[in-house]
C-alpha positions, 0 to 999 in steps of 0.5 A, spaced: 464 581 512 468 580 519 468 573 519 470 572 512 476 577 513 478 573 519 478 566 515 482 569 510 487 572 515 487 565 518 488 561 511 494 566 510 497 565 516 497 557 516 503 556 512 507 560 517 505 555 523 507 549 518 513 545 521 517 541 517 518 533 518 525 531 519 527 526 514 529 519 516 526 513 520 522 515 526 523 509 530 529 503 530 524 498 527 522 503 521 530 504 520 531 496 520 525 495 515 528 501 510 535 497 511 532 491 508 528 494 503 534 498 500 538 491 500 532 488 496 532 493 491 539 493 490 539 486 489 544 485 495 540 479 498 539 475 492 540 467 492 546 464 488 542 458 488 536 457 483 530 455 486 525 452 480 518 450 482 517 442 482 513 439 476 507 438 481 508 445 484 507 448 476 501 444 475 497 446 481 499 453 479 497 452 472 490 449 475 489 455 480 490 460 474 485 456 469 480 455 474 480 463 475 477 464 468 471 460 470 468 465 474 464 471 469 466 478 470 460 482 472 458 488 469 457 492 475 460 490 482 455 490 488 457 494 494 456 490 500 454 492 507 459 490 513 453 491 518 448 496 521 442 498 517 438 495 511 441 488 512 
């Protein structure tokens, strides 16, 4: 009974020990990354020049896409081991 009461008391006091994490970047690198992501999301860095694909690039892209349909989708996926026992 006593361990059960101590566990309950510990769980009740747990929120009092939690501390809030300060908002914002934790490093200069994270700050730069967040700035770039915000500029991209706001479309501030979009190119003024259209960048269409060449006919050759479009043909290769279409060819890769069409070849992706040659492989059947298995009914079940096997889980493969990365090593260890049972090789």
